[in-house]
N, C-alpha and C positions, 0 to 999 in steps of 0.2 A: 557260119558263126563269125562274128567280128570280135577280134581280140586286140586290145591295146596294151597288154601287159608288157611286151618287150619294147615299147616306145619310151624314149628318154624325156618325156615332158613332165613338167612340175607345175605346181600351183602358180598362178599369175600374181606377182606382188603388186601389180598396178590395178588389181580389182578394187572397185570403189569401196567395198565393205571390208577391206583388209585381206592380207595374204591368207589364202584358204585352199584346201585340196578340193573344195566344191566348185572351183572355177579354174580351169587350166589355161595355159598359154594358147593364143589364138591358133598357132600351128597344130596343136592337138586336134582342134575341131576341124581344121582343114583336112588333116590326115584321116580322121574318123569319117568325114563326109565322103572322101575319096574311096575308102574301103566299102562304105555303104553303097555307093554307086556301082562298084564292081559286083557286089552281091546281087543287086537288083538286075543288073545286065546279064547275070549268069557267068561272069568272068571269074577266073580263079586268082 
């Protein structure tokens, strides 16, 4: 399972459609992708 609950990311104010929790800072997605890769590779 991948959890991002403890991560400090917020909505991205530079999002073209306005500040929204539907689009996070780019580092959020980088961290999520990293966690996803660990799961796929069977790493903890």
